C-alpha positions, -999 to 999 in steps of 0.1 A, spaced: -38 483 -478 -45 455 -452 -81 449 -442 -91 456 -406 -101 420 -399 -68 407 -413 -48 432 -392 -69 423 -361 -60 386 -365 -23 394 -370 -24 414 -337 -42 386 -318 -17 361 -331 13 384 -321 -2 389 -286 -7 351 -282 29 345 -294 44 370 -269 56 348 -240 58 376 -214 21 383 -213 -12 364 -208 -33 376 -237 -64 355 -227 -83 386 -214 -71 412 -239 -96 423 -265 -86 437 -299 -107 459 -322 -94 476 -354 -110 504 -374 -91 520 -404 -58 507 -390 -63 522 -356 -62 495 -329 -81 495 -296 -68 472 -269 -92 464 -240 -97 439 -213 -73 433 -183 -39 420 -173 -23 410 -140 6 436 -140 14 470 -153 44 455 -171 21 432 -191 0 463 -200 31 480 -215 43 449 -233 8 443 -249 9 478 -263 44 474 -277 35 441 -292 6 455 -311 26 485 -323 52 462 -340 26 446 -362 28 459 -398 -2 480 -408 -9 495 -374 -16 532 -378 -24 541 -342 -32 526 -308 -60 533 -283 -49 515 -251 -77 508 -226 -63 477 -208 -68 477 -170 -45 463 -144 -63 440 -120 -47 425 -90 -61 398 -68 -67 408 -32 -37 388 -21 -14 407 -44 -24 442 -35 4 462 -20 1 493 3 12 526 -11 39 532 15 54 498 7 54 506 -31 71 540 -24 98 524 -2 105 497 -29 106 524 -56 131 545 -37 152 514 -31 153 502 -67 161 538 -79 190 539 -54 203 506 -68 200 517 -104 235 530 -115 220 549 -145 199 571 -122 218 598 -103 214 596 -66 189 619 -49 175 633 -82 141 615 -83 112 620 -59 84 593 -56 48 597 -46 23 568 -46 -15 570 -46 -38 540 -50 -9 521 -67 -2 549 -92 35 561 -89 44 596 -98 81 603 -105 94 639 -104 128 656 -104 155 666 -129 181 646 -148 206 654 -175 197 627 -200 165 612 -214 178 576 -209 181 584 -171 144 595 -172 134 563 -189 156 541 -167 137 554 -136 103 546 -152 114 511 -164 128 502 -130 97 513 -110 70 499 -133 82 463 -127 74 465 -90 46 444 -75 14 465 -68 21 492 -94 -11 502 -113 7 528 -135 35 553 -136 32 591 -142 65 604 -155 71 641 -145 109 639 -145 124 668 -164 155 666 -187 174 698 -180 185 713 -213 222 721 -216 225 729 -253 211 754 -278 181 747 -300 201 748 -332 226 722 -318 196 699 -309 181 703 -344 214 695 -362 221 665 -339 186 650 -345 188 655 -383 223 638 -382 209 609 -361 180 604 -385 204 602 -414 225 576 -396 195 554 -389 188 525 -413 152 523 -400 142 558 -411 135 574 -445 145 610 -437 131 627 -468 96 627 -453 105 641 -419 108 677 -408 124 686 -375 116 718 -355 130 727 -321 114 752 -297 137 755 -266 140 719 -254 109 707 -272 112 688 -305 84 687 -330 85 660 -357 62 666 -388 58 647 -421 50 612 -431 66 578 -426 59 543 -440 52 524 -408 46 527 -371 80 511 -366 97 539 -386 77 565 -366 90 551 -334 126 549 -347 124 586 -356 111 594 -322 139 575 -305 164 594 -326 149 627 -313 150 615 -277 186 603 -281 200 639 -283 210 656 -250 189 686 -239 156 672 -253 129 675 -227 99 666 -248 90 653 -282 58 660 -301 54 633 -327 31 645 -355 43 620 -380 16 604 -401 18 567 -410 10 555 -445 
């Protein structure tokens, strides 16, 4: 098992190597494979990328993400401007059905609500909005409207897991309650855990995924 100080250095190196973020003000602490990211970055997108960068390092068992987004006074944007830009970018996004998403903004925090048919539409809306200047964070309250039975969802997820070259399916149990999927068991890495979660989200009708998979 990798020592915490070695893992910390690997994460620092990976953050420094990532060209899309400025890691100068990001702090890294590791305890028993659980990583705490602290400090501050200039945009919400950098915050998300920093978390993803740390997750892809081998040996990471969990993430506590405490990075703040800090804008200079010159770069702050009024809530009504953010809301207008968010609605515009959603209207331009061909993967998001017209008129399905509602936007509210408070102190730079954007809340998205509404209903869509697919999880990828839900995530497309979030990915589009979080890149906007002035956004401090995004609260995703968009629902995926289930259109299939629980048994069909379970079978589809298990089939998707078997197809994936990234996942060892023997350690994973799938349960479906309505449109909620629960993943239990154990996987070998954080990357494998994320791959299993992506497989669950890829099935139509899934509205939420509870990932209880242990890493190790």
